[in-house]
C-alpha positions as CSV (number, residue, x, y, z in Angstrom):
1,M,-1.9,-6.7,-27.6
2,P,-2.5,-9.3,-24.8
3,R,-1.8,-7.7,-21.3
4,E,0.5,-9.6,-18.8
5,Y,1.5,-7.1,-16.4
6,T,-1.0,-3.8,-16.2
7,Y,-4.7,-3.3,-15.5
8,G,-6.4,0.0,-16.0
9,P,-6.3,2.8,-16.4
10,F,-8.8,3.5,-13.7
11,Q,-9.8,6.4,-11.4
12,S,-8.3,5.6,-7.8
13,R,-9.8,7.5,-4.9
14,R,-6.3,8.2,-3.6
15,L,-4.0,8.4,-6.9
16,G,-6.4,10.0,-9.4
17,L,-6.1,8.3,-12.9
18,S,-3.9,5.4,-12.2
19,L,-2.4,2.3,-14.5
20,G,-1.8,-0.6,-12.2
21,V,1.1,-2.9,-12.5
22,D,1.4,-6.2,-11.1
23,I,4.8,-7.9,-10.8
24,L,3.6,-11.1,-9.0
25,P,2.1,-14.5,-10.3
26,R,-1.5,-14.3,-11.5
27,S,-2.1,-16.2,-8.0
28,K,-2.2,-14.1,-5.0
29,L,1.2,-14.0,-2.9
30,C,1.2,-12.1,0.3
31,T,2.3,-11.9,3.8
32,F,-1.1,-10.9,5.2
33,N,-4.6,-12.4,5.1
34,C,-6.5,-9.3,6.0
35,V,-10.1,-9.6,6.9
36,Y,-11.0,-6.6,4.6
37,C,-8.9,-7.6,1.5
38,E,-10.9,-6.6,-1.5
39,I,-9.1,-9.1,-3.7
40,G,-10.2,-12.0,-1.6
41,P,-8.8,-14.1,1.2
42,T,-5.1,-15.3,1.0
43,G,-5.2,-18.9,0.4
44,K,-3.1,-21.3,2.5
45,N,-0.6,-21.7,-0.2
46,Q,-0.5,-18.1,-1.0
47,L,0.4,-16.8,2.6
48,V,4.0,-16.5,2.7
49,S,6.9,-15.3,5.2
50,P,8.3,-11.8,4.9
51,N,11.5,-13.7,4.4
52,F,10.1,-15.4,1.1
53,R,11.4,-14.2,-2.2
54,I,10.5,-15.0,-5.6
55,K,12.5,-14.2,-8.9
56,L,10.4,-13.0,-11.8
57,P,12.1,-10.5,-14.1
58,P,10.0,-8.7,-16.7
59,S,9.9,-10.2,-20.0
60,P,10.3,-8.0,-23.3
61,L,6.5,-7.9,-23.3
62,F,6.6,-5.4,-20.1
63,R,8.2,-2.4,-22.0
64,K,6.0,-3.0,-25.1
65,E,2.8,-3.3,-23.0
66,L,3.6,0.1,-21.1
67,K,4.3,1.8,-24.3
68,S,1.1,0.6,-26.1
69,I,-0.9,1.9,-23.1
70,L,0.6,4.9,-22.0
71,K,0.8,6.7,-25.2
72,F,-3.1,6.9,-24.9
73,V,-3.2,8.4,-21.6
74,P,-1.0,11.7,-21.6
75,H,-3.1,12.7,-18.5
76,L,-2.2,9.7,-16.3
77,N,-1.4,10.4,-12.7
78,S,0.4,7.5,-11.5
79,I,1.9,4.4,-12.5
80,T,1.1,2.1,-9.5
81,F,2.9,-1.2,-8.5
82,G,0.8,-3.4,-6.2
83,Y,-2.7,-5.3,-6.4
84,N,-2.2,-9.0,-6.4
85,G,-0.3,-9.3,-3.0
86,E,2.8,-7.8,-1.8
87,P,5.0,-6.4,-4.6
88,T,8.2,-6.4,-2.7
89,L,8.3,-10.3,-2.4
90,N,9.6,-10.1,-6.1
91,E,13.4,-9.6,-6.2
92,N,13.3,-8.2,-9.5
93,I,11.2,-5.0,-8.6
94,L,13.9,-2.7,-9.6
95,D,14.0,-4.1,-13.0
96,F,10.4,-3.3,-13.6
97,L,10.9,0.2,-12.1
98,K,13.8,0.9,-14.3
99,I,11.6,0.0,-17.4
100,A,8.7,2.0,-16.0
101,L,10.9,5.0,-15.5
102,E,12.4,4.8,-19.1
103,V,9.0,4.3,-20.8
104,R,7.5,7.4,-18.6
105,D,10.5,9.9,-19.4
106,D,10.3,9.1,-23.1
107,L,6.6,10.0,-23.5
108,N,5.0,13.5,-23.6
109,W,2.4,14.5,-21.0
110,T,-0.5,16.8,-20.7
111,H,0.6,18.1,-17.2
112,E,3.2,16.5,-14.7
113,K,4.5,13.1,-15.5
114,P,2.7,10.3,-13.6
115,K,4.2,9.4,-10.2
116,L,6.1,5.9,-9.9
117,T,3.9,4.6,-7.0
118,L,4.3,1.6,-4.9
119,F,1.6,-0.1,-2.6
120,T,3.2,-2.2,0.3
121,N,1.6,-3.7,3.4
122,S,4.9,-2.7,5.2
123,S,5.8,-6.1,6.4
124,T,9.0,-6.5,4.5
125,L,10.4,-3.1,5.5
126,I,12.2,-4.6,8.3
127,F,14.9,-5.6,5.9
128,D,17.6,-3.1,4.8
129,E,17.7,-4.3,1.1
130,I,13.8,-3.9,0.6
131,R,13.8,-0.5,2.2
132,E,16.7,0.3,-0.3
133,R,14.5,-0.7,-3.2
134,V,11.2,0.8,-1.9
135,K,12.7,4.4,-1.4
136,Q,13.4,4.6,-5.1
137,F,9.7,5.1,-5.8
138,E,8.5,8.5,-5.8
139,L,5.6,7.8,-3.8
140,V,5.4,5.0,-1.4
141,L,2.0,4.0,0.2
142,A,2.8,2.1,3.3
143,K,-0.1,0.1,4.9
144,L,-0.6,0.7,8.8
145,D,-4.0,-0.3,10.1
146,V,-3.2,-1.1,13.5
147,A,-0.7,-0.2,16.3
148,T,-0.9,-3.3,18.9
149,N,-0.2,-6.9,18.2
150,N,-3.7,-8.2,19.2
151,Y,-5.3,-6.1,16.7
152,F,-2.7,-6.9,14.3
153,K,-3.2,-10.6,14.3
154,Q,-7.2,-10.0,14.3
155,S,-7.1,-7.5,11.4
156,N,-4.3,-8.5,9.1
157,R,-3.8,-12.1,10.1
158,P,0.0,-12.2,9.3
159,H,1.9,-15.3,8.4
160,P,3.5,-16.7,11.8
161,E,7.1,-15.4,10.8
162,T,5.8,-11.8,10.4
163,P,7.5,-9.4,12.8
164,K,5.6,-7.7,15.6
165,I,3.8,-4.6,14.7
166,E,6.3,-2.4,16.9
167,S,9.1,-3.6,14.6
168,I,7.1,-2.8,11.5
169,I,6.4,0.6,12.8
170,D,10.1,1.1,13.5
171,S,11.0,0.0,10.0
172,I,8.6,2.5,8.3
173,T,10.0,5.2,10.5
174,K,13.5,4.2,9.1
175,L,12.2,4.1,5.4
176,K,11.0,7.8,6.0
177,K,14.4,8.9,7.2
178,E,16.1,7.1,4.3
179,M,14.1,8.3,1.3
180,P,15.3,11.1,-0.8
181,M,13.7,14.5,-0.2
182,D,11.7,14.6,-3.2
183,H,10.0,11.3,-2.7
184,K,6.9,11.0,-0.6
185,L,5.8,8.5,2.1
186,A,2.1,8.1,2.6
187,I,0.6,6.0,5.4
188,Q,-2.6,4.1,4.6
189,C,-5.0,3.4,7.3
190,L,-8.0,1.4,6.2
191,F,-10.7,1.2,9.2
192,Y,-13.6,-1.2,9.2
193,N,-16.5,-2.2,11.2
194,S,-17.7,-5.7,12.2
195,Y,-21.2,-7.3,12.5
196,R,-19.8,-9.8,15.0
197,E,-20.1,-8.7,18.6
198,E,-17.3,-10.7,19.7
199,Y,-15.0,-9.3,17.0
200,I,-13.6,-6.0,17.7
201,S,-12.8,-4.0,14.6
202,N,-9.8,-1.7,14.1
203,N,-12.3,1.0,14.3
204,N,-12.2,1.5,18.2
205,P,-10.9,4.3,20.3
206,E,-7.7,2.3,21.7
207,N,-6.6,1.4,18.1
208,V,-7.3,4.8,16.7
209,K,-5.2,6.7,19.6
210,N,-2.3,4.2,19.3
211,L,-2.1,4.6,15.5
212,A,-2.0,8.4,15.9
213,Y,0.9,8.2,18.1
214,A,2.7,5.7,15.8
215,I,2.2,8.2,12.9
216,K,3.3,11.0,15.0
217,R,6.7,8.9,15.3
218,I,7.0,8.1,11.7
219,K,6.4,11.4,10.4
220,P,5.0,10.8,7.0
221,D,4.2,13.3,4.2
222,L,0.5,12.2,4.1
223,V,-2.0,10.0,6.0
224,Q,-4.6,8.5,4.1
225,I,-7.9,7.3,6.1
226,Y,-10.3,5.0,4.1
227,S,-12.4,2.2,4.2
228,T,-13.8,-0.9,2.2
229,A,-15.3,0.0,-1.1
230,R,-15.8,-3.6,-2.5
231,I,-16.7,-6.9,-1.3
232,P,-14.3,-7.8,1.6
233,A,-12.5,-11.1,2.2
234,E,-14.8,-11.6,5.2
235,Y,-18.6,-11.3,5.3
236,F,-18.7,-9.7,8.7
237,V,-16.7,-6.7,7.8
238,F,-18.2,-3.5,6.7
239,A,-17.3,0.0,6.0
240,I,-17.1,3.0,8.3
241,D,-18.8,6.1,7.1
242,D,-17.5,9.6,6.3
243,E,-18.5,10.9,9.6
244,R,-16.5,8.3,11.4
245,K,-13.5,9.1,9.1
246,R,-13.8,12.8,10.0
247,E,-13.9,12.1,13.8
248,I,-10.6,9.9,13.2
249,I,-8.9,12.8,11.3
250,K,-9.8,15.0,14.4
251,I,-8.3,12.4,16.9
252,F,-5.3,12.2,14.7
253,K,-4.7,15.9,14.3
254,E,-5.0,16.4,18.1
255,I,-2.3,13.8,18.8
256,I,0.0,14.2,16.0
257,Q,0.0,18.1,16.0
258,N,2.2,18.5,13.0
259,D,0.9,20.8,10.2
260,K,3.6,19.2,7.7
261,I,1.6,16.0,7.8
262,K,-1.4,16.1,5.6
263,I,-4.4,14.0,6.6
264,E,-6.9,13.0,4.2
265,Y,-10.0,10.9,3.9
266,Y,-11.6,8.8,1.1
């Protein structure tokens, strides 16, 4: 049958075998225009305020599409909402989640049921109603690559109405406190290098240190350190190597000093 909402399953570096779910228009819609984005630049008409909302309820095809795919992958690890921009911009996100939950719980699985996972760039978490929706996902992967506004503007290139990074860090901290105990929060930190001497990437000592202090305050369940694996939005951006990832983990652990927070690299 034609596929309107899903892609994969594919082997994810961070989630295992994952089925992607896209609840946004086929055209990208995001609050950021990150220099490293692996689905390409955010066009002028695609860059929106965190206040922006779109109503796109699931069609009857969504349930049928999920059933037709999931019955063939009983070893799936994650049903993952994200990909084509910022999924929390769709006000009908919980309608999609409800259907995914019903379909998942009606099937037999080889091991554990796949987690219902959400990717978010964290920009909309300042709103109470968004956190209320987001916390209903079993695993939330919240983006946080920078900890100061100058690097925020340079790396993520947010819409002008996006709040300062301090407010976003505060909102992620609130989300963690509001989430059910059995739901997990992972902070995703993508580090990159730059070919441009005048362009300081987020892979610098100041940003790494400040990020560690922010994560210490948030107290997530997991921190995922990774870099670009596909062609980024800007030509001058390139990946850090595994040695640098291990160095960052060491710095994070020295500052965070919390054995309950698992820190991994990919």
